[in-house]
FISEKE-83978 format. One record per residue (C-alpha): residue number from 1; x, y, z. Coordinates in steps of 0.5 Angstrom, whole numbers, plus 500, padded with zeros to 3 digits. Example, Ala and Ser with C-alpha at 12.3 -4.5 7.8 and 13.67 -1.06 7.14 Angstrom:
<r k="1" u="525" v="491" w="516"/>
<r k="2" u="527" v="498" w="514"/>
END
This chain:
<r k="1" u="635" v="248" w="941"/>
<r k="2" u="630" v="254" w="940"/>
<r k="3" u="631" v="260" w="944"/>
<r k="4" u="625" v="261" w="949"/>
<r k="5" u="622" v="268" w="948"/>
<r k="6" u="622" v="273" w="954"/>
<r k="7" u="614" v="273" w="954"/>
<r k="8" u="614" v="266" w="955"/>
<r k="9" u="620" v="266" w="960"/>
<r k="10" u="616" v="271" w="964"/>
<r k="11" u="610" v="267" w="965"/>
<r k="12" u="614" v="262" w="969"/>
<r k="13" u="613" v="262" w="976"/>
<r k="14" u="619" v="263" w="980"/>
<r k="15" u="617" v="257" w="985"/>
<r k="16" u="612" v="252" w="983"/>
<r k="17" u="607" v="251" w="989"/>
<r k="18" u="603" v="246" w="985"/>
<r k="19" u="603" v="242" w="979"/>
<r k="20" u="597" v="246" w="976"/>
<r k="21" u="602" v="252" w="975"/>
<r k="22" u="607" v="247" w="971"/>
<r k="23" u="601" v="245" w="967"/>
<r k="24" u="599" v="252" w="965"/>
<r k="25" u="606" v="253" w="963"/>
<r k="26" u="606" v="247" w="959"/>
<r k="27" u="600" v="250" w="956"/>
<r k="28" u="603" v="257" w="954"/>
<r k="29" u="609" v="254" w="952"/>
<r k="30" u="605" v="249" w="947"/>
<r k="31" u="602" v="255" w="944"/>
<r k="32" u="608" v="258" w="942"/>
<r k="33" u="611" v="252" w="939"/>
<r k="34" u="606" v="249" w="935"/>
<r k="35" u="604" v="253" w="929"/>
<r k="36" u="598" v="257" w="928"/>
<r k="37" u="595" v="253" w="923"/>
<r k="38" u="596" v="246" w="926"/>
<r k="39" u="593" v="249" w="933"/>
<r k="40" u="587" v="251" w="928"/>
<r k="41" u="586" v="244" w="925"/>
<r k="42" u="587" v="241" w="932"/>
<r k="43" u="581" v="246" w="935"/>
<r k="44" u="577" v="244" w="928"/>
<r k="45" u="578" v="237" w="930"/>
<r k="46" u="576" v="238" w="937"/>
<r k="47" u="570" v="242" w="935"/>
<r k="48" u="568" v="236" w="930"/>
<r k="49" u="568" v="231" w="936"/>
<r k="50" u="564" v="236" w="941"/>
<r k="51" u="559" v="237" w="935"/>
<r k="52" u="558" v="229" w="934"/>
<r k="53" u="558" v="228" w="942"/>
<r k="54" u="553" v="233" w="943"/>
<r k="55" u="549" v="229" w="937"/>
<r k="56" u="550" v="223" w="940"/>
<r k="57" u="548" v="225" w="947"/>
<r k="58" u="541" v="227" w="944"/>
<r k="59" u="540" v="220" w="942"/>
<r k="60" u="536" v="215" w="946"/>
<r k="61" u="540" v="209" w="944"/>
<r k="62" u="547" v="212" w="947"/>
<r k="63" u="544" v="212" w="954"/>
<r k="64" u="544" v="204" w="953"/>
<r k="65" u="551" v="204" w="952"/>
<r k="66" u="556" v="201" w="957"/>
<r k="67" u="559" v="208" w="958"/>
<r k="68" u="553" v="212" w="958"/>
<r k="69" u="554" v="219" w="955"/>
<r k="70" u="559" v="221" w="950"/>
<r k="71" u="564" v="225" w="954"/>
<r k="72" u="564" v="232" w="952"/>
<r k="73" u="571" v="234" w="955"/>
<r k="74" u="576" v="228" w="953"/>
<r k="75" u="582" v="231" w="957"/>
<r k="76" u="581" v="226" w="963"/>
<r k="77" u="577" v="221" w="960"/>
<r k="78" u="580" v="214" w="962"/>
<r k="79" u="584" v="210" w="956"/>
<r k="80" u="579" v="205" w="955"/>
<r k="81" u="573" v="209" w="955"/>
<r k="82" u="577" v="214" w="950"/>
<r k="83" u="579" v="208" w="945"/>
<r k="84" u="571" v="206" w="945"/>
<r k="85" u="569" v="213" w="944"/>
<r k="86" u="574" v="215" w="939"/>
<r k="87" u="572" v="208" w="935"/>
<r k="88" u="565" v="210" w="935"/>
<r k="89" u="567" v="217" w="933"/>
<r k="90" u="571" v="215" w="927"/>
<r k="91" u="566" v="210" w="924"/>
<r k="92" u="560" v="215" w="925"/>
<r k="93" u="562" v="222" w="924"/>
<r k="94" u="560" v="226" w="918"/>
<r k="95" u="560" v="232" w="915"/>
<r k="96" u="554" v="237" w="917"/>
<r k="97" u="551" v="236" w="910"/>
<r k="98" u="551" v="228" w="912"/>
<r k="99" u="556" v="226" w="907"/>
<r k="100" u="562" v="222" w="909"/>
<r k="101" u="569" v="225" w="910"/>
<r k="102" u="574" v="224" w="905"/>
<r k="103" u="579" v="219" w="907"/>
<r k="104" u="584" v="225" w="908"/>
<r k="105" u="580" v="229" w="912"/>
<r k="106" u="578" v="223" w="917"/>
<r k="107" u="586" v="222" w="917"/>
<r k="108" u="587" v="230" w="919"/>
<r k="109" u="581" v="229" w="924"/>
<r k="110" u="584" v="223" w="928"/>
<r k="111" u="591" v="227" w="927"/>
<r k="112" u="588" v="233" w="930"/>
<r k="113" u="585" v="229" w="936"/>
<r k="114" u="591" v="226" w="938"/>
<r k="115" u="595" v="233" w="938"/>
<r k="116" u="589" v="236" w="942"/>
<r k="117" u="590" v="231" w="947"/>
<r k="118" u="597" v="230" w="947"/>
<r k="119" u="599" v="238" w="946"/>
<r k="120" u="593" v="242" w="949"/>
<r k="121" u="591" v="237" w="955"/>
<r k="122" u="598" v="234" w="957"/>
<r k="123" u="596" v="227" w="955"/>
<r k="124" u="603" v="225" w="952"/>
<r k="125" u="601" v="217" w="953"/>
<r k="126" u="596" v="218" w="948"/>
<r k="127" u="599" v="215" w="941"/>
<r k="128" u="593" v="213" w="937"/>
<r k="129" u="597" v="210" w="931"/>
<r k="130" u="602" v="206" w="934"/>
<r k="131" u="601" v="199" w="933"/>
<r k="132" u="605" v="196" w="939"/>
<r k="133" u="600" v="201" w="944"/>
<r k="134" u="595" v="196" w="946"/>
<r k="135" u="590" v="202" w="949"/>
<r k="136" u="588" v="204" w="942"/>
<r k="137" u="587" v="197" w="938"/>
<r k="138" u="579" v="198" w="937"/>
<r k="139" u="581" v="205" w="935"/>
<r k="140" u="586" v="203" w="930"/>
<r k="141" u="581" v="197" w="927"/>
<r k="142" u="575" v="202" w="926"/>
<r k="143" u="580" v="207" w="923"/>
<r k="144" u="583" v="202" w="918"/>
<r k="145" u="576" v="199" w="916"/>
<r k="146" u="573" v="206" w="915"/>
<r k="147" u="579" v="209" w="911"/>
<r k="148" u="578" v="202" w="907"/>
<r k="149" u="571" v="203" w="906"/>
<r k="150" u="571" v="211" w="904"/>
<r k="151" u="577" v="209" w="899"/>
<r k="152" u="573" v="204" w="896"/>
<r k="153" u="567" v="208" w="895"/>
<r k="154" u="571" v="214" w="893"/>
<r k="155" u="575" v="210" w="887"/>
<r k="156" u="568" v="206" w="885"/>
<r k="157" u="565" v="213" w="884"/>
<r k="158" u="571" v="215" w="880"/>
<r k="159" u="570" v="209" w="876"/>
<r k="160" u="562" v="209" w="875"/>
<r k="161" u="561" v="217" w="874"/>
END
């Protein structure tokens, strides 16, 4: 097992008066155990979510949506609502120039979102890609469909241009 550094140990309160202190410790501990590059990818994925959510919330048709506005802070969003919005996100998200992301980049975004929710928000119950998990079936269907579409388009362009 890896050693815990003294600076991390010094952040542990001697007594945990409430659960929020444990959450703060877990966040500090997560920062030391997650590689910097991985944290940057997670932050990048979360920023893409925030940009997309802000954009969607400016559209009138979003207000007619069953879940109303896209949540900007997804750290406490219920699983069924998170499944709904992540499904829409993975289908609709585009680069800033309006072009679609490559399949590989979309995979990185989805994985970054999962790690962000699990590691930084403490949502260990979120496992987007486990087939047995019934909470994210809509997301997995949307993700698989979008990856197939992007892969087909990418191969078509390579063969025709």
